[in-house]
N, C-alpha and C positions, 0 to 999 in steps of 0.2 A: 373064460364068458366069451359072450356071441358079440357079434362084430359091432350091432347096433348100442352094448352097453359098456364100449370103449371109453375108458375114460382120462384126461390128460390130470397127471400128479404133477403137483413141483416137490420135490423132495429137498429134504435139507440135510446134508451128509457131514459130520464133524463141524459142523457151524458153519464151514466151509462151503458147500458148496449145492449151488442153484439149477439144477436139471429138468427139464423139459424132454419129458418123452410118454410115448403112449404104451399104455400096461393092457397087454393082450393075453388074456388067459385061455389058453388053449387044449387039445386033450389030453394032454399028459401031465405038463407041468404049470404051476402058477408062479413066476417067478419075474424080477424087475433086474433090470442089466443096470446096476448106476454108471452113467459117465462123467469122466473123474474131471475136475474144474480147474482149471490151469491160474495159477496164483502167481503176482507178481512176488519175485525173491529178489535178496540182495543185488545191484546194479543193473534192477530192472528187467531180469532173465525173468522168464514166464516158465514158470513149470508146473508137471501135471500134480496134483495133492499126494496120491499115491508112494508118490516115487523122493516123496521128501522125510529126511530120517529124523526133523526137528518140529516142536509144535506152532502152527502160526495161527491163524484167525481171520476170518473177510469178513468185513460190514460191506452188504452191498449201499447205493445210493437214495434207496427207497426207504432203507432204516432211519438213513441220518435225515431226512428231510422229514418225519412223518412228523417229528415235534420241533420246528422252528428255533433258533436260540440267535441273540449277538454272539456266540462263541458257540459254532457248528460242532464244536471236538465235544464238549459236553453231554452231547446225544450219543456218543460213545461209552458213557459211564453206566458201569453196573450188565453191560451186555459182554464183555468180553473178562474171562478169567485171566487174570494177573496185572489189569492193568487197572491204574487209578489217575482219577483227571481231579486237580488239586486247585482252588483257586483261592484265593485271600478274601474275597468279601470284599472287593475294593472299588466298586461303582461296574458299569454297563459293558468294557469290553471285557470284565472277568479272563486275565490272560490267566495259561494254564500252566500248572507244577507236572508233566505227564511222566509217569514211570511204571516202568513193567520188573514185576519181580523184585519188586521195593527199593531200596537204597543200597550201593554198592562203593558207596565213596564218601569218606569223612568229611568233605566240604558238600555241605547240602544243596547249593547250587549246580554240583555238577554229578546230579543221578538222572537228569532229563533221556530221554529215549531218542534218537536221532528222529527227523521229520523228513522225510524226500515225497515231494512235490512232482513226478513226472520226470524221476531219475536224477532229480536235483535237489539234492542234499541245504535245507535250510540252514543257515549258521547259531538261530537258536539265540541271536543277539537280544539282550533286554540292557536297556538305558536307564537305571535309574535316577533320583533326583538330587542322593548322594546324602539323602539323610533315613534317620532311623524313624522304626514308628514309635516309640517312644522317645517325646522330647517333651512334654508338658514343663513350659518354664524355662524352655532351654535357651531361647529368643532364636532358635534355627526353624527353618520351614519342618516339610512333612513329607513323607510318600506320596506318591500318585501312580496308578494301572494306566500308563499308557497304550497295552494292548501290543502283542506281539507278530511276526508274520503268519503264523499259523489261524489265527482265529483272524484274518481279514481273506483267508479265501472265498469263496463262494460258496455253498455248498450243494448250488443248480450246477456246478460247474463236475462237483465230484460223483467220479463211476464209479470206484470203490477203494476200500481203504482195509491195505492188507496190514498187520499186524505181525510184525515176525517177533516175537518175543523174548529169544533170549542169543547170547554172544553167539552162538555155533550160529543161525540163521540170519546173524547181520556184520558174521568175520570179515566179509567181502569190504565191508565199509573201512573196517579199519579202528583205528581208535574212536571215531564218532559213534560207529555202529555194535559200541563193546557196555552199550546198554539197555540193548535192541531196538527195532525202527517201525516207527507209521508209513507206510508206504502208500500213499497217495497217488491214484491214476487219476486225472479228470478225462472228460469226455471227449470222444472223440468225434468225426461226421460220418461215421456208418449207419444208414439206413434202411429199410426195409426197400426192396425192388426199387434201389435208387433212387427215389423220391424225397422232395423238398419237402423237411420235418421245421415245422415252427410250433415249437414250446413256451408258453406262456404260463410261468408260476406267482401268484400273489396272494401275499399272508397277511392280516392286522392282526396283532394278539398284545394284551395287558396286563401290566403288572402288579402285584399288589405284594404288601408284606408279608410274607409267610409265618413268621412267630414273633413276637414281643416277648421282651423279659418280662416274668410279673411283676409289673411296677404297683406296690401301695400307694393307695390315697385316700387313707383315713387321717393321717397325722402330717401337716405342713413342717414350712422350716423354719429352724431354729435348733437350741441344744438344750434342752431341758431349762432352761431360763426358767426362773421361777419371781414373780413381783414383792415389794414387801408386804402386801397380805400371805403370800407365800401359794400362790396360785401360777403354773405354767401361763408364760403367756407371747405376745409377738408385738415386734414393732420397727418399723422400716424406720430410722434414724431414731435418736432419741426423742422419748414424749413421757408426758403422766405418765405414761406405764409403767416405764423403764428406761432402759438404757438399750442402745440398738444391736438389736436380734435379728437382721433384715439382710447382714452379709456373709453368714455363711453359707457352704452349700449344703448343709445336712440338713433331713428333715425330721431331726426329733423333736420340732416345737410342737405347741397343743393340738387335741388332737378337735378335727373340725365338728361342732357341735351347734354352730349357730350363734357363736359369739363375733367382737365386733372389737378390730384394734383400729391403730392408726398404721395403711400401708401404702405402698407405692401407688399414687396415680398420675397413670400417663399423659394426663391434662396439663399436670404442670410438673411432669418429669419430677418429680420429688415426691414427700410425704404426705399422705392426705392432709385434708384441712381438715376433718371430719374423721371418726372410726368407721369403716368401711368393714361388710359381712365377711368373716372367715370363712372361705370355701375352695372346694378343691376343683380344677381345672381339668379335667380326668383325661381332656385328649388334646392334654398342651406340650404334645410330644407325637405322638400320632398324626393328630393333625398337619405337620408340617410337611410330612410325607402324601405324594399326590399317584394316581393311579399313571405309571408308565404305560408309555403307546411305541411300539413300532409296528411302523409299512413296509414292507418289502414290493418290490418289482423286478421279476427277472425275467428275459425274453431271449430264446436264443434260435438258432435257425442252422439245421442239418443237412447234408448234399452228397451224395456219395454213387461213386460209378464204379465202372472196372478199371480203372484206374487212377482215382482221389478222391478222398474223404476230407470232405471242410465241415467247419464248424464254427459260428461266432455266439458270443452272447454279451448281454451287456443286463447289468443289472445296481438297482440305485437301493439303498435302506438309510430310514430315519430313524432314531430311535429318541425318543425323549422320558429322559428316564425317571423312577421313582423321587429321588433330589429335585426340587425344582431348579430350573436353569441347569439343567445337566443334560449328558446324551453325548448323538456320534449322529452324520451323515458317511455311510460310505458309496463309494459307485466302484464297481468293477467292472473288470471289460476281459476277454477272454479271445483268445483266437486259435482255431489248430489246423492243420493242414499234414495230410499223409499223401505221398504221388507216388507211383512204382513208374520212373523213366524210362526203363526197361525191365525183360526179364531177369537182369544182375543188381541193379541198384535201384534202390527205393531210396526217399528222402522225407522226411516229417521235422515236423516243428510246432511246438506249443510256445503259444505266450501270454501269460498272466498279469493284469496292471489292475491296485488296489489303491486309492486315494481314501484315506478315512481324512476327516476334518470332525471339530469338537469348538464349539466356541467356549463350554467347561465341559472339565471331567473332574469329579469329586476327588477330595483328598480324604486319606485316610490313616489310621495310628490315633495313637491319645497324646492330641499337641491342642493347645490350648485354641486351633485354629480350626480344627478338624469339625465335624458337623458331629461327629462320635463324641468326643466331650462336651460340648452341649448339651447333647441327651443324657450322657451321663449325669450332670449336673444342673439340668432343670427340675425343680423344685413343684411341688404338686398345688401350691398354692399361688404360681405363674402363667399368669394366663400367656399364651402366645402373642395375641394381637396384639402386646403391649414392644412386641420386636420390630413390626411390619415395618415403621415408617422410616427405620433403619439408622438415619442421620435427628439429634436434637436439633431442634427448632434453630433455625441460622446457624446451623454449622454442618450443615451439607459437604461431606468429601474431608470432613475435619474432625470431627469428634462421634462417633458412633453412640446409640443407644444399649446400655449394656449396666442397666441399674443395679444390678445386683453383685456384679464382681467385675473388676476390671481385667482379672484375667481370662476372663470367658469371651470372646467376640459371639456378638450376635448373630443368632442362624441366620437369617436371609442376609446379612453382610457375608456370612461365609459363600450363600449360593448366590449371591448377586455382584460381589467385590471383592471377591477373592478367588481372582477368575483363573484356568488350568485349560488353555488351551494344545491345540496341537493340530499340525496340517503334515499329514506321514501319507507318503506315496511308496509303494513296493512295487517292484518291478520284477517278475523269476519267468525264465525260459529256457530252451533249447534246441538244439539243433540235433537230427540224427542223421546219418548218414550210415548205409550198409550197403558192402558190395559181393555180390557172389562171386568171390573168384576162380571157384572150380566146382565141381560135381557137390564135394564135399565140404568145402571151404567157404570162410565169408569175414570177413572184415568191416568192421563199427564202428565208428569215430561218434563222441557224442561231445557237446558242449554244454555249458550248464550256466545259468548265471543267477544269483541273486540280487540285486541293487534295492537300497533305500535311502531314502530323503525324508529327512523330517527335521520341521521346524516347530517350538513349544515355546511359551510363555506366560509366565506366571505373574502375577500382580497382587500387591497389598497394597490396602488402604491406609489410607493416616490412622491412629488410635488402633490398626488392629494387634493385637496383642502381644505378638513379638516385634512387631515394627511399627513402631508410634509414630515414626515421621515416613510408612513404607517402603515400597521393597517392589524390582522389578526386576525382573529375569529373563532372559532370552539367549537361546540353545540352540543350536543344530546341530545334528546326526547325522551322518550320513557312512554307510558300509557297502563294502561290493565284496562277495564270495565268488569266485571262479573255480568252475572247473571241466578238466579235459582228459576224458580220456578214450583209449584206444583197446581194442578187444579182437585178435584173430579167433575164431571159433573152426572145429575142427567136426564131423559130425557122422557117424558112420555104422551099419549095422553087419553081423558077422554073423549069420544064424542065427543063434539064441541070444546070443550076446549084441548089445549095445552099448555104443560109447558115442560121449561130446566132450570135447577137448578144448579148453580157452589158454588164452594167455595175452597177459594186454599190460597197460600202463598207466596211471596217471599221474597229473599237478593239481593240486586244490591251491589257489592262493584267496587270502582274505585279508583285505584292509580296514580298518574302520577311522575316522574323526571323531573329536567331540568340540567343538566349541562353543564357550560359554562365557556369556558376559551379564555380571549383576549390579544393580543400581541400589545401594544399601542406606536406601533413605532418598526422599524427592525432594526437590527444593519449593516444587507447587504442586499441591496437592490436586490428586485425580490426573496427574498428565503420566502418563507410562512411556517413558523414553527414557534410552538411554543415557541423551542428554540432558535429562533434568535431575541424574544423579548428583545425591551430596558427594558422595564416596562410589568409585566405580571400584571393580572388582574383575581384571577380565582374566577369562583363563585360556591361554592360548592350545591351539589343538596340537597335542601331542602326538608321535607315530605308533602307531598298534597294528601289526601284519604281520602275516606267519606262510607261513609255503610248505606241503609234505610234498615230496613225492613219491612213489608207490609204483612197484611191479607186482603183478598178482598173478595167479594163474589158479585154473578149478579143473578138476575133471569127474563126468558123471559115466559111472557104469551101470547096466541093467542088465538081469538074464530073466529072459522069459517074462519080462515085467512082471517077473515076482519078486524078484533080491532088486535090491537098488544100494549102491555106494556111492560115498560125493566126497570128494578129497578137496580142502583147498590151501591154499599158500600165498603171504603178503609178505608181503618186506615194506617198509618205511623209510623215509628221512625224515623226520623233522627237524625245522628252523629252532624251535625251542629248543631243542637236546643238546647238550654240546657235541663239536665235532666227533669224539672217542667215544660217545654213545647213541649216537644220533642215528644210527641205523638199527633198526631191529626187528627179527623176523618170528613169524605166526601162523601156525595151521591150523586145518580143523580137517576132521572125517566125522561123518555120518552115515546112515544105513537106515534103510525101510525093507521090511521082509514083510511081505504078504500072504500069512501064514492060513489063510482061509486056503489058500491056492498052491499051497507050498504042501498044506498037508489034509487035501481035498475033503475039507470038511464044509464046502456048503452046503445050505439045505434052505429051504424055504423060509424057515424063521432062524438062518442063520447065515447071512450073507456075505459078512465080510468083517475081516482080523487083519490087525497089521500091527506090527510089532516096530518103534521107530528106537533110535539109540543115538548118540552123537557124543563127540568131544569136541572142545573149540580149547587153542589158546588166544587172544587177544591184546595189542599190546595197546598204550594209550601215552602220550607224551603229555608236556607242563603247559604252564601257567605263558605268557608271553615273556620275556626280558625279566627272566630270573637267574640268568648265567652270571653277569658284568654290573656291576654299578651304573644307574645311569642318574644323573639330576633331573628333578622334574621343575616345571614352570612355575614362580612362586607368583603369590598375590600383587608384588611390588614388580610393575613394568619394567624387564631389560633384567631381571635379576633371576637365581636359581635357587632351588633348595635341595638338600641332601636327602637322601632317600632312607627311610627307617626298615626297609626288609634290608638284611642282609645279603646278599648272592650264591649261590652255589654253582660253581662252576664244573661240579659233578654229578649233574642229576641222570637221574637212569630213568627210562622208561618206565608204568606200572604195567601189571602183566594181571591180566586176570582170566581165569581158565573156568570152565563151563562142561559140565558133564549131564548129560540128560536120558531120561527113558521114557518111552510110554508107548500106551499101544491106544488101537480107536478097534471100537465094535460097530458092526451095523447089523439089527436083526428084523426081525419079525417083517420080510418083508420091506427090507428098507424104511421102514414107519417108526423106527427106534434106533438112535444113535449116542455111544456114547466113547469120549474121550478120556484118557487118564494120563497124568505128565508127572514126573519126579525130575526132581535138580539142585543142584548143586554149581554154585559160583564162590569161587574162592579169588580175593583182589591183592595184592600182595606190590611194596616196594610204592604205596601211594603216597605221593606230592603232600607232604604235609606241614604246616609255616607254623612253628612253635616260639616259646617267646623267649629272648634274652636278657641278658641286663644292663639296663640303659647307660653302663657304664660302658659299655661294648661302641656305642655311641647310635647304635639299633633299640630296634626294640623286638625285632621277630627275624627268623631265619626261619630257609624252606628247605630241610631234607626229605631223603627218600625212606619211608619206613613204615611199618603198621601192614597187617594183613587182618582181611574181614571173609567171613561165610556165612551165605544167604542158602538156604535150604527148603525149597517148596513145595506144591504139590499142588496140581489146577485138574479141576475135573470140568469137562463139559456135559450137556444131553441135550440133545433135539430130537423129539417128538411128533408124531403126527395123532392121537388117540382115535381122530374122527375124520375121514375124508370120504366125501361121496361127491354128489353131480350138484348141490345147493350145495353143502355146510361140510366146515370143514373147521377145525382145532388144532393147530399148533402149537407147540411149548418148546421155548430153550429156557434152560438153567445154566446157569456156572457157578462155581464153590472155587474161592482158593485159601489157599495159606502161607507166609511167608514167614521165617524163622533164622534172624541174624547174629551172629556170634562174633567179638570182636576178640580176634583170638592173639595178636601181637601190638604191642605201640611201642613207641621208639624208646632206645634204652635211658634216654635223658629224663625221664618221666619215673622210673624205678619204682613201680607201683603207686604212683602217683595218680588223679584220673587225665586223661587230658582236654580239656576243653574244645569241641571242637566249633559250638556257636551258642550263644546267649539271648536273650531277649527280652529289653526294658531294665539289664540289672538285676534279675530276679530268677527266670529258668535259665538253666544251665545245659546244654546237650554235653553230657560228657562221656567223653571215653574210656573205659575198662576194659581191662584182659577179662573177659569172660561175659562181659554185659553185652549190650546190644547197640547198633544206630540207634536214636528215639530213645532213648531213657534220657528220663528227664528230673533233674536235681534241684532243688532247692531247700529252703529253712521249711520247717515245720513242727508240727507237737511235740511233746515229751508225753512218752508213757509208763504208767506202774505195769510191775510184771505183768498183773492180772490185766493187762488193756483199758485204763483209765487215762483219760487226761489229766495231766499234771499242771495246778494250777501254785501259785505262789502266793504268799502272804496278803499281797496286796489284794488277789483278788481275779490278777491277771493272768495269763496261760505264763507256763514255765516256758524260758527263751533259749534254746540251743544252740550252740557255741560252734555245731558244724553240720551242714548240710546233708540230707539225704536224696536219697533215690524216692520219687514221690510216682513215676510211672513211667509208662513209654507211648510215645505220640502216634504208635503204629495198632493197629487192631490184630485181633488174633485170626481174625480169617474176616474177609468177605463173600459176598453172594446176591446173586442176580437173578432176575425170573420173569420171564417174555411172554405173553399166551397173546395171541392171535385168532380172532376167530370170523368165517367166512362166510355170510347167507347169502345169499346170489349176489346182489352187485353191494351189499353191505357187508365192511367190515370194521370191526371194533377189535384195539387192540389194546395193552396196557402193560407195563414194566414198573416193579418193585425192585430195589438192591438196597443193599444193608450191609452194615458190618457191627462184629463183634467184639467189644471191647474199646480201649486205645483212651488216652487220656488227653485231656486237653484243659491249659491255665487263662482264664478270663480274666483279666484287666476290668473291665467292666463289671464283672464279677466282684472283685475287690469294691474298687470306688462305690459302688451301687448300696451293696453291702454297707460299708465306712459309714455312710452316708444316712442309713433308712432308707432306702427309697425301692426296695424289695419287700413283696410280702412276708417272706418269713424271717423280717427284723420287725415285725409286730409281736413278737413272741417277747412278755416280760415289761409290754409300756404300760400293763394298765398294775401291775405290782406296785403294793404299799408303796411309797416314796421314789418309783420310778426304778428301783434298783433288780437287778437281777444276778444268779448265782450261776455260775460254770457249772454244767454237773463234772466234776472229776476226784479227784484226791487232791491234798498237800503231803509235801514230804515234811516229816516230823524230825527233830535233829538227832534220834536215836536210826534213823535211816525208813521205820516204817511208815505208811500211809494212812490217812485218816481222811473221809470225807470234805471237803470243799462245803465252808459254811459261808464264807466271805461276801457280802453283796456288795454287788459296785454299781452306778446307773447307767442302764441301758447303753446309750450313747457312747459309753465309754469302753464297754463289753463287745459290744460290735463292730468299734474300731481298732481293738486290740486282736480277737478272733479272726478275722477277715482283713487284718494288718497286710499290707504289700506285699511285703517280705514274707508269709505267708503262705506258702507257694502250695500246700498241703489244701485246708481249707478251701483255696479258688481252683482247686483244679477237677474236675469233672469225669466220670465214666462217656466216652462221647460215641456209645453203642445204638443204631438208629438202623428206622426202618423209612424208607418214601417210597411214595408212589411216585416214580422221579416223573414218569410220562402216559398218558393216555392218548388215544385218535376214537372217531369215529369218524368213517368216509363213507361216501355214498358215488357209486360209479354210473354216470345216465346210460343207460342200453345204448343197442346199437341203432335203435328205430331214433330215438331223440338224437344221436353224434349225425348219425346219417344228412339227416332232414337241415341237419347245420350246416354240411361240408365240414363235418371235424373228425378226427378218428377214438380221442376222450375225451371227457369232460368228468373231473374228481371234483367234491368238493368236501370238506372237511371240516368238522372241528377238531382242535387237541388244546391238551394243557400238559404243563409241567411244573415240577414238586408241588402235584396238588393235594399233598399230605403228606406229613411226617408222623410219627413217633420216636419220642426219646424222652430220654430224662438231663440231657445238656440245657441248664436254665436262659444260655442266651438266642442270640439268633438263630444257629446252625452249629449241630456239633460238627460239622465238616468245616472246622475253625482251622488257619491258618492265619499268619502276621505278612503282609509285603513289607518288609526291612530292608528299606533302598528298592533294588531290582529283585530280592531275592525271595521265595516265598517259603516261609517256614513253617511247616504244619505244625499242630499239638499247640499253639498259644493264640489268645486271640488279643489281641492286645487295639482295640477300637474299630472292632469289624464292621460293617456296613452292613443294610437286614437282608437277607436274602431274598430273592424273588419270587411268589406263585405268579404261572402266565398260564392265560387259557386267552384260544385264539379261532380263528376261521379263514380256511384258506382252497384258493380256486386253482387248480392247474387246469390248463386246458393242451391241447395238442391237438395241431391241424396240418 
């Protein structure tokens, strides 16, 4: 290729490597030499990718910023094989459950990947409201998504995200790294030619509801009640037409056909004086929701010279969510400084501060006071406008308008009076000092801090469903996580051999406190102060701290840059374990073989071939305060109460063993890259809480037992099908599969299932030897030998006496596909991802089917007498079966077939395909930017969750439940709608 046709190629190798180089075709060869990418690994150690014996993947900042989101972590969804970002559909903050390679713990809240920011591990502390997702009629409150440290990070500050997928990659982080790690590196002040660089990133985005349930608006409120003439009718309160039918939540009333009935009249807040037109209000749920809006502006300044690099940034985000009067504001500030004091001493620091405030965050769950509950119970013949005054005339702050049921709060009262506020400050920072002791020796010290201080309030007015005299709560949550590491490193080269050896130690100290004050009942309506309480419940803070001391060593060996071997060893001493089991040791070994060099098989079309092998063992400690009996603060001032958990002074550390192997190929002059990984993870000696007899004075105890095995496969493909001067097309694809198996359970269960978790008292996650984590159990239908549903003589489904496995919450496999097209100054990119199979139970589907609110419940309503015959069989006295012929009222049939306990009929396949994000951008040419004295101007339109295919009948197949502070996949329990987002972005550099 002649000099004038030289081209600048940007190559993507293994999904990790971003390389700029000039491709020159000379007389003899047409080859491109790939440069090895530097990857941030455990302890913040930078390594060349070709030397790693385990699977990693890196996502650059440009990919994160392509489609802005309230929680930037969701931009990773579908882009990394084996990574799953799960939210609970609980509001704008979108707290994520982030897992790598599936679950490996029977505690669903203990499977998250470790999050590390600039070498500082985040605590992943989530403090809930102490209430469950299912609480209808319980007189209690409900969960609220207050966000976490992860989603408070400013995405404009992120340089790259490295995903260390398994224990082998993150073993040096000890217990916290046993489930993989997300390594976030924020931007430093390095600039070209030492110039000052100013960057402004501004965007506005707008949210609408992605998917609605299939509501029916053909029939109104009622339960098939007939008047004296045998006709279906409706009456709000008793009337000349008949008894009251206006207090039911069901929609099995008369069909809308132009008739007139006595109905609710908002002007008199009671029965209408005359009959009114019987009509549907087809937007009486959808119109409650508004177009949400997010506005963000971020400004950064960076500068560097030969000895110093400096960067500072400031950003502000304002969100008005889709539910009225909800949203949040977030302020982020960051500073980064690296300075070379001398040829031997380097010092660096990074500090990130965020403050998230909200006047109101939505509550989630199936509870009288949640907006999800209102949407389920809203009837087709009820106008949303009737609720807008909120308060009955002359009863402001005393008695709300909820004319159809006192058990359902007014939706505008939920939005404007049931207020949940938050003011959370998070500070993360680190200090790094390195000193070159000698030519081959370096010592480095790193200190990291995560600090959080949050105040929350919850207000419930008089006449609210669960608090007739009101409620007010103040919570103060503080936590501190300190990490200190000292590492001595030796590097040298002996001919063809290279060695890097390090040894060091760390101390991690963590503490948190929660102060909680609750006013149960208010003396004066509308006055939210603890001093206004009729009854005050004070929960004084109790200690919650732990410390882990560690020593570790690692050695990296290389031969001719073709063979690499890594060995690590770590020993921890954890305060959560007894003194005789407190110390636990675990090693790892990994190797990388560049087979294309070893076997000399490189060619123009076969550029790179690498084999990866690794083995690791990682120890894990247990929960705080499990060794001795600790009394807890009582609700009664000055008193304590005995714990219900029986302690275990002989707890042992959990051990997780990982075996991993894979190959990487680069073909066709580096235009095609393939990556294959297979792994097995075994977890033994898990800390399991099991029930005990109440006669002991306890209801549960903790033991070490159980073994789990995860096996999986991950595939990635990166390709440049087209690349020339004016046009390029790049493709990135990934596919992953994970299979989990329960190898053993505690002897105490003697073949019986162990219930790891349950939601709503209907769905049980039972562990059975040979089964899998995520197996969902519950009651279902009974079937004849030929697979037909069995009915009883009363026309209702036969009721089983035992639960059965309904399905599994986790999919068979997941996949993602990203495309990017560049034509001159235009760039078009879009990303699809999806999953195959998986199951989710829907509480909303149960209740709306039971009440006749969904289109599928229209079947049979026009039958003679309003009767329907269930399709199935009945069992005869002699054991044979005959067709079911018993007709029952439609309302009775749907109420029985989709009853809450029937997990089977309310659970659905969660397969889906989503157009996860899309973007069109234009970068202005130099002739424009230079005239404006700028270096870059980019204008973009973007979208997220623009389209979805699924058979799941509710809002989103990626269903999960926020249960207190735990995100439980596979259950929809009052899920809020998912947003479809479109926006515009301007990025300017000068």
